[in-house]
C-alpha positions, 0 to 999 in steps of 0.5 A: 500500500505504501508503494502507492503513496510513496512511503510510510511511517509505522508505530509498531508499539500500537499494534494489538498483540495476541501474546506479550513479549513479542520482539519488533521483528516478530510483530512486523512479519507475523502472518496472523490471520483475520486482520486487514489494513485500511487507508483512511483520510485523517479527517474521516478517522473519527467516523471510521472508528465510530463505525468499527465500534458499532460493529464491535470490530477492534481497529487501531491507528498504527501510522501514516502513509507518506511521500518520503520514499522510505519505509520507517518503522518505530518501536517505543520511540526507537527507529528499528527500520528505515529502508528505501521503498524502491529497495524494499520492493525491487532490491531482491534479485529476481529468481529466474525459473525454468519451465519444461513441458512434460513428455506426452502421455501415450494413449492406450487402446480402449477395449471394445464396447460391451453389448450391454452397459447395465453393469457399467452404469451401476459400477460408474454410479458407485465410483467415489468421484460420482457416488453420493456424499450425502453423509458429508453434506448433511453434517453441516448447516446446509439449511442456513437458518432456513433460507435454503432454496436448493440444498446440497442434495435434491429430489425425493431420491436425494442426489448430490447437486452441483449447486446450492441456492440460498435466500439470504435477505428476509423480504427479498426474493433474490438468492445466492448460488454457490457451485464449483468445478474440479478436474485434477485427473485432466492436469497431467494430460492438459492443464490448460483445458483442465482449468477451462473445464473447472471454470465451465463446470462452476459457471454451468452449475449456477446457470442450471438453477437460473442464475444469469451469467452477468451476476457470476464471479469466481474464486480460484484455489490452487493446490500444487506440488513441486512448483519449482520443478520445471515440468510442474511449473509448466503445468502451473503456468498453463493452468494459470493461463486457462484461468485467465482465458476462461474468466475473460471469455465468460466475463466472470471476474475473480473476487478471491482465491488462494494457493498452496504450493509444494504439497510433497512428502519426502521420506524413506520406504521400509528399505531406507530408500528415498521416496517422494509422494506428491499430490496431483496438481489440483485447481478448484474453481468456486462460483457465486452468483445472484438469482433474481427470483428464487421462486423460478429456480430450477432443481436437478430432479426429473419430475413428471411422466411424459416430460421430454428429455434433452441434452443441450450442447454438443458431445464429442469423443473426449474421454481423456482423464474421464471417469470411464477411462479411469475405470477401465485403467486406460491412459491418455485420450483427448481432454475436453475442449470448449468453445467459450463464446458458443457456451456463453451464448448457450448459457444465456439462452438457458437463463432465458428459457428458465425465466420463461418457466419452460424448464422443468429440471436442469443438470450439468453434465460433468464427471462420468458424462451424459449417462451419469447425468441422466441417471442422476436426474432420474434417481433424484426424481425417482422416475424412469426414462426411455431414451434413444442415443444417436448413431455415429459414435461408439455408444460407450464413448457417446455416453461417457464422454465428458465434453464440456458445455452440456446440460440435461434438461426436461421440458413439458411437451406443451413447451417443446416448441418454445424450448426448441425455438430458443435453442435450435440445433443446440437441443437434442431430444433423447426421449421421455420421462416416465415409469420406474425403469431407466432404459437406453437404446441405440437404434433397435438395440437395448443398451441399458434397462435398469430399475431406478431402485437398483441405480439408487442403491448403486449410487448410495452404496459406497458410503453406507447407503444414505 
């Protein structure tokens, strides 16, 4: 802050301390949390202090900003630091880091597609990154003093949602939505696309509830390893570029963030050989947005027999880093890419459709691909679906591809014309809601025919059947 004014004069003995006996250097460099430094015009200090007192916030004047070009620090009347500001900011020689792209991961062949995908569906629903985590969500105050509109689990089938919505101001119909995106399995293949995928998922989760794009902001959270290693630093740089391009492309600013580097353990194995264990380079993108009217908010659960089931957005053969290839033990593949401009236009049309009340349910396609998203919407509503997928791509690749920018939407038959007019060729009709069986076919061939109850059991089994 002093760089802006050109100098500062700090009185360390005025700084409130948690513990007595701290040395001046300890006070000066301490990183104690929950503190904030503000610059207040001298004539407004009284009003500022009154406001802090009213809010029961401890505030202390500890010095002044100057234009002397120096950082001067005193303690009990004695000068303990007097440093030229230019030297303070720029005196340390720059450390020149080197980046090096890692070797490309070869793509293994994908086994032949099974004739039936029933077992695959149940196994995928039980994968740890896909299954229910209700036992975690319900440990916390997700009702937030009764203001929640869409909770962390939704529908009569209680399925984990990707976004929540809370009404926070009494008397207002506005709500605050929260969502997130996390794809660490993409990092080793393409860290740039990994970052774009996380941003897209975080935004899409809010859009599916009816939150307009222009109200959405982001937070980034990097959890990295060995970030001075040339290859890991290259991945970090590519991920940061993805963060920039995604936020700029969608027009969603970052309002906060954090990072945790060098998440590595160095030790020895049972034979005293040195070992190093590192976390997978991970980026969490969180999103926050304002819903204009929570009465029009849309949940994820399919609701009414006869409703039409659509996938909005295009599906490509993009399985690199996917849950499906992880299940098969297959390395490599193509990480999903995104046309941000097209996706943004699609999300704006989704907001329009929700405002016009022609969307019965909406759910973003993320981990596990289209089949998992469809299954979750069906389980949440405890209602069956009769679906037919198009030809031109292997059924398993089409159903488990994790292509970005897609949403599962159910629409009343009476709203079909209005819905298709909004989305045009971007909306692909897959079938209808109804019954108690989840059925998927390709042409004349049945791929899946499973009771919703069996799917719900598989989805909830890993963590105790909550």
